[in-house]
C-alpha positions in Angstrom: -15.3 16.0 -1.8 -17.7 17.0 0.9 -18.0 13.2 2.4 -17.0 12.8 6.2 -14.5 10.6 7.3 -16.8 8.4 8.7 -18.7 7.6 5.7 -16.3 7.6 3.0 -17.0 4.0 2.4 -20.4 4.4 1.1 -21.0 2.8 -2.2 -21.3 4.7 -5.3 -19.7 7.2 -7.8 -18.6 10.4 -6.0 -17.2 13.3 -8.1 -14.1 14.7 -7.1 -13.6 17.0 -10.0 -14.9 17.5 -13.2 -15.1 14.3 -15.2 -13.3 12.3 -12.1 -15.3 10.1 -9.9 -14.3 8.1 -6.6 -15.7 4.6 -6.6 -15.3 2.8 -3.1 -15.3 -1.2 -3.7 -16.0 -3.3 -0.5 -13.1 -5.4 1.2 -15.4 -8.1 3.0 -13.7 -9.1 6.4 -10.8 -6.1 6.1 -10.2 -3.6 8.7 -9.8 -1.1 6.1 -13.3 -1.6 4.6 -13.2 -0.7 1.1 -10.9 0.5 -1.5 -11.2 3.5 -3.7 -10.7 3.5 -7.3 -10.9 6.6 -9.6 -12.7 6.6 -12.8 -11.8 9.4 -15.5 -13.6 10.5 -18.6 -11.5 10.5 -21.7 -13.9 10.9 -24.4 -13.7 7.6 -25.4 -14.8 5.9 -22.4 -13.0 5.6 -18.8 -9.8 5.2 -17.6 -9.2 4.2 -13.8 -6.5 4.4 -11.1 -6.5 1.4 -9.4 -8.8 -1.6 -10.1 -10.0 -3.3 -6.9 -9.9 -6.4 -5.3 -11.5 -9.5 -7.1 -14.3 -10.7 -4.9 -17.6 -12.3 -5.7 -19.2 -9.1 -5.6 -16.8 -6.2 -6.6 -17.4 -6.4 -10.3 -21.3 -5.6 -9.9 -20.3 -3.2 -7.3 -18.4 -1.1 -9.7 -20.9 -1.6 -12.4 -23.6 -0.4 -9.9 -21.7 2.9 -9.1 -21.0 3.3 -13.2 -24.3 3.0 -14.3 -25.0 5.9 -12.0 -23.0 8.4 -13.8 -23.9 6.7 -17.5 -21.1 4.2 -18.1 -20.6 0.7 -18.0 -17.9 -1.3 -16.8 -16.9 -2.2 -20.6 -16.0 1.3 -21.2 -13.1 1.2 -19.3 -10.2 1.2 -21.6 -7.1 1.4 -19.1 -6.5 0.7 -15.7 -3.1 2.4 -13.9 -2.3 0.2 -10.8 -0.5 2.1 -8.0 1.0 -1.0 -6.7 0.4 -4.9 -7.0 -1.2 -5.7 -3.9 -4.5 -8.0 -4.5 -7.2 -4.7 -3.6 -5.6 -2.6 -6.2 -4.7 -5.0 -9.0 -6.7 -8.2 -9.5 -10.2 -6.5 -10.5 -8.1 -5.3 -13.4 -7.3 -9.0 -14.5 -11.2 -9.8 -14.5 -11.5 -6.7 -16.4 -9.6 -7.1 -19.0 -10.8 -10.8 -19.4 -14.2 -9.7 -20.0 -13.7 -6.3 -21.8 -10.4 -6.0 -23.0 -9.3 -3.4 -20.5 -5.4 -2.5 -20.5 -3.7 -2.8 -17.1 -0.4 -0.7 -16.4 1.7 -1.3 -13.3 4.6 0.1 -12.1 8.1 -1.8 -13.6 9.5 -2.3 -10.3 6.8 -4.4 -9.3 7.7 -7.1 -11.6 10.0 -9.1 -9.2 7.1 -9.3 -6.6 4.8 -10.4 -9.3 6.9 -12.9 -10.9 7.6 -14.5 -7.7 3.9 -14.6 -6.8 3.3 -16.1 -10.1 6.0 -18.6 -9.3 4.8 -19.7 -5.8 1.0 -19.5 -6.4 0.5 -19.1 -2.5 -0.5 -16.5 -0.4 2.6 -17.1 2.2 4.3 -13.6 2.7 8.0 -15.1 2.1 9.8 -12.1 2.7 7.8 -11.1 5.9 8.4 -14.5 7.1 12.1 -14.0 6.6 11.6 -10.6 8.7 10.0 -12.6 11.7 12.8 -15.0 11.9 15.3 -12.4 11.6 13.2 -10.6 14.6 13.9 -13.8 16.5 10.4 -14.8 16.7 10.6 -18.2 14.7 7.2 -19.1 16.8 5.2 -16.5 15.1 6.8 -17.0 11.7 5.8 -20.8 11.6 2.4 -19.9 12.6 2.3 -17.1 9.8 3.4 -19.4 7.4 1.3 -22.6 8.2 -1.9 -20.1 8.3 -1.1 -18.7 5.0 -0.3 -22.1 3.4 -3.5 -23.2 4.3 -5.6 -20.1 2.9 -7.0 -20.7 -0.7 -4.9 -18.8 -3.2 -6.8 -17.4 -5.9 -4.5 -18.2 -8.9 -6.9 -17.1 -11.5 -6.8 -13.5 -10.2 -3.2 -13.1 -11.1 -1.5 -12.2 -14.6 1.2 -10.0 -15.8 0.0 -6.6 -17.0 -0.2 -5.0 -20.4 2.3 -2.4 -20.2 5.2 -1.9 -17.3 5.2 1.8 -16.3 8.0 3.9 -16.0 8.1 7.3 -14.0 7.1 9.8 -16.6 3.9 11.4 -18.1 0.7 9.5 -19.3 -1.6 11.0 -21.6 -5.2 9.9 -20.6 -7.7 11.5 -22.7 -7.5 15.1 -22.5 -5.5 15.2 -19.3 -1.8 14.6 -18.2 -1.2 12.2 -15.3 2.7 12.1 -14.0 3.7 8.8 -13.0 5.9 9.4 -9.8 7.9 6.6 -8.3 7.2 6.4 -4.4 8.9 3.2 -3.3 8.2 2.1 0.4 5.0 0.5 0.9 6.0 -1.6 -2.0 9.1 -1.5 -4.1 7.3 -0.1 -7.3 4.8 1.9 -5.6 3.6 4.8 -8.1 1.4 7.7 -7.5 -0.3 9.8 -10.6 -0.1 13.3 -10.2 -2.4 15.5 -12.5 -0.3 18.8 -12.0 -3.0 21.0 -14.1 -6.0 19.9 -11.8 -4.0 19.6 -8.6 -4.8 16.2 -7.8 -2.6 13.3 -6.7 -3.9 9.8 -7.2 -1.9 8.4 -4.2 -2.7 4.8 -3.6 -1.5 3.6 -0.4 1.4 6.1 -0.4 -0.7 8.5 1.6 -3.4 7.7 3.5 -5.4 9.8 5.5 -5.7 8.3 8.8 -2.9 5.8 9.2 0.5 5.1 8.0 1.0 2.2 5.6 2.5 -1.0 6.1 6.1 -0.6 5.0 7.6 -3.6 3.0 4.9 -5.9 3.0 5.5 -7.8 -0.5 7.5 -10.6 -2.1 11.3 -10.1 -2.9 14.3 -9.0 -1.1 14.3 -6.6 1.7 16.3 -3.5 0.8 15.6 -0.8 3.7 11.8 -0.3 2.7 11.4 2.6 5.3 14.4 4.7 4.2 12.6 4.2 0.9 9.6 5.6 2.2 10.7 8.3 3.8 12.9 9.3 0.9 9.4 9.1 -1.1 7.5 11.4 1.6 10.3 13.9 1.1 9.6 13.6 -2.9 6.2 14.7 -2.5 6.9 17.6 -0.4 9.2 19.0 -3.4 6.6 18.9 -5.9 3.7 21.1 -6.0 0.8 20.3 -3.5 -2.3 18.6 -4.5 -5.7 17.4 -3.4 -4.9 14.2 -1.7 -7.1 11.1 -3.6 -6.2 8.0 -1.1 -7.2 4.4 -1.9 -8.3 4.2 1.4 -10.4 7.1 3.3 -11.8 10.2 2.6 -10.0 12.7 0.1 -8.2 15.9 1.7 -7.2 19.0 0.7 -3.6 18.9 0.8 -0.8 15.8 0.2 1.8 18.0 1.7 0.3 18.3 4.8 -0.4 14.4 5.0 3.1 13.9 3.8 4.3 16.3 6.6 2.3 14.4 9.3 3.9 11.1 8.0 7.3 12.2 8.2 6.5 13.4 11.8 5.0 10.3 12.7 8.0 8.1 11.7 10.5 10.6 13.5 8.4 10.0 16.7 8.5 6.2 15.8 12.2 6.0 15.4 12.9 8.2 18.9 10.3 5.5 20.8 12.4 2.8 19.1 15.6 4.4 20.6 13.9 4.6 24.1 12.9 1.1 24.0 16.4 0.2 23.0 17.8 2.2 25.6 15.4 0.5 28.6 15.9 -3.2 27.0 19.9 -2.9 26.0 21.1 -5.3 23.2 17.7 -7.0 22.1 15.9 -8.4 19.4 13.5 -6.9 17.1 10.9 -8.7 18.3 11.2 -7.9 21.8 11.2 -4.2 20.8 8.0 -4.5 19.1 6.6 -6.1 22.3 6.8 -3.1 24.2 5.7 -0.5 21.9 2.2 0.3 21.4 0.3 0.0 17.9 -2.2 1.9 15.9 -3.7 5.1 16.6 -5.3 3.6 19.5 -2.1 2.6 21.5 -2.9 -0.8 21.6 -0.5 -3.2 23.1 1.3 -5.9 21.3 -0.6 -8.7 23.0 -3.9 -7.2 22.1 -2.9 -7.7 18.2 -3.7 -11.0 16.4 -1.2 -12.8 14.6 -1.3 -11.0 11.3 -1.0 -7.7 12.9 1.7 -9.0 15.2 3.5 -9.9 11.9 3.0 -6.4 10.7 4.0 -4.6 13.9 7.3 -6.6 13.9 8.2 -6.2 10.5 7.7 -2.5 11.0 10.2 -2.6 14.0 12.6 -4.5 11.9 12.4 -1.7 9.3 12.9 1.5 11.9 15.8 -0.5 13.5 17.4 -0.8 10.0 17.0 2.6 9.4 18.6 3.7 12.8 21.6 1.5 11.7 21.8 3.1 8.7 21.9 6.4 10.5 24.5 5.3 12.9 22.3 5.5 15.7 22.1 1.4 16.4 24.3 -1.3 15.9 23.0 -4.9 14.9 25.0 -8.2 15.3 23.4 -11.1 13.1 22.6 -14.3 14.5 20.4 -17.2 13.7 18.1 -17.0 16.2 17.6 -13.7 15.5 19.4 -10.3 14.9 20.7 -8.2 18.1 20.2 -4.6 18.1 21.9 -2.2 20.6 22.2 1.6 20.7 25.5 2.8 18.8 
């Protein structure tokens, strides 16, 4: 628990509690640097929260880390996955093939996974639809063309062994409560160990950034509204040590949930100011006048992928303003037009 924020991605098995270890696995070429998977001793091997991204080196990284605490990857009996993004899910498929590891995934992730298995492509279909809705057809076409050209690792994707519902999971001698926290994805779960005061938070609570909202396949269903409600759900539960998927552990899940609620309230206010300044306009135009990331970068400085994320998040904030009666929207084939109410 004593690692500094800047060295959280250092390889190894870092103890966070008795019998619980945080293992960062590299994400080459990704700005997040690594994904934390968590190994728990069960008395009959190991269980894990999240599996990691199936890359050319991820299994050997996992095996090296486990060896330092006296285990092999073949000791992993179960993986409980917070959500279906590839950096959390796909190494679990490899573990199952090699060692018979069981995979558990939230039931509400099924529509997105099923669609992925049908299209067998990296194309973010729903995000492209939202880009068109934002009025930026050129960016939609660029993202679609770029992701169609990417090699898709179809071998990394399969259905889980178990679809998980909210409720208690018995993991060796500990009880993990699976808690529905939709927003980042529709079926995102966190796993709360009430006795040990630990929250395995996946991407729901990240210590230094706000997770992307609604970046998944399937129908757009007010993802920011779901995310804000999920943050409130965390605050209604007992506080816990935050064990995130990206970044160093933190002392309080409540504190980070509160910070994220404040961040989005500020973002909604900035969006209102942009609408006031621009008048009736598209989500793409609003995204271009806002600033992005903790460094307050301009939209023009973002690459195409992050422009997509920024634009889709702007749509999500505008949709919440409409739901709250603070803005109106008129659909248009060339882009929905938003105005202050």
